[in-house]
C-alpha positions in Angstrom: 3.4 -8.1 -24.1 0.4 -9.1 -22.1 -2.5 -6.8 -21.3 -1.7 -7.0 -17.6 1.9 -5.9 -18.3 0.6 -3.0 -20.5 -1.7 -1.9 -17.7 1.1 -2.2 -15.1 3.5 -0.2 -17.2 0.9 2.5 -17.7 0.2 2.6 -14.0 3.9 2.9 -13.2 4.4 5.7 -15.7 1.6 7.7 -14.0 3.7 7.9 -10.8 7.0 8.5 -12.6 8.4 4.9 -12.6 9.5 2.6 -15.4 7.5 -0.6 -15.6 10.6 -2.5 -16.8 12.5 -1.5 -13.6 9.6 -2.9 -11.5 9.6 -6.1 -13.4 13.4 -6.4 -13.2 13.2 -6.0 -9.4 10.2 -8.3 -9.0 11.8 -11.1 -11.1 15.3 -10.8 -9.6 17.1 -11.4 -6.4 15.9 -8.1 -4.8 12.3 -9.1 -5.5 12.9 -12.5 -3.8 14.5 -10.8 -0.8 11.6 -8.4 -0.4 9.1 -11.2 -0.7 10.9 -13.2 2.0 11.0 -10.1 4.2 7.2 -9.5 3.7 6.5 -13.2 4.6 8.5 -12.8 7.8 6.7 -9.6 8.7 3.3 -11.3 8.0 4.2 -14.2 10.2 5.1 -11.9 13.0 1.9 -9.8 12.9 0.0 -9.3 16.2 -2.9 -9.9 15.9 -2.3 -12.7 13.5 -3.8 -12.3 10.1 -6.9 -14.3 9.5 -7.7 -13.6 5.9 -6.1 -12.1 2.8 -5.6 -9.2 2.1 -4.6 -8.3 5.6 -3.8 -4.6 5.5 -1.6 -2.9 8.1 -1.1 0.9 8.2 1.5 2.1 10.6 1.2 -1.0 12.7 -2.6 -0.9 12.8 -4.4 -3.9 11.3 -7.5 -2.8 9.4 -9.1 -6.2 9.6 -12.3 -5.9 7.6 -12.4 -2.1 7.5 -11.3 -1.9 3.8 -13.9 0.8 3.2 -11.9 3.0 5.6 -8.5 2.5 3.9 -8.5 6.1 2.7 -9.0 7.4 6.2 -6.2 5.2 7.6 -3.8 6.4 4.8 -4.7 10.0 5.4 -4.3 9.8 9.1 -1.0 8.0 8.7 0.3 10.8 6.4 0.9 14.1 8.2 -0.2 17.2 6.5 2.5 18.6 4.2 4.1 15.2 3.4 2.3 14.6 0.1 -1.1 13.3 1.1 -3.0 11.6 -1.7 -5.6 13.8 -3.4 -8.4 11.6 -1.9 -7.6 13.0 1.5 -9.1 16.3 0.5 -12.3 14.6 -0.3 -12.8 13.1 3.2 -15.2 14.8 5.6 -13.4 17.4 7.7 -14.1 15.3 10.9 -12.1 12.4 9.5 -9.1 14.1 7.9 -7.0 14.4 11.0 -8.6 11.9 13.3 -6.1 9.6 15.0 -6.4 5.9 15.5 
């Protein structure tokens, strides 16, 4: 087993998943279908993506604002629906900011 597989399996276990289930999905027909669906969605983006990775959160393209990814995730996740722990570390003025 490769080091990458070991790390991926450990990461999966941290969130209650089985790494082998993820690998089976990714390597099988379901993984192929999901990849094709993602490609179609990427091709239909407006605005068109201009570089990779092109991150979209709830229909909002982040563009080059990767440093603000935590803010976008926290804004997109309503309170009480399992916000990531990092949301509690954001300044109060950003925690519930929209857009």
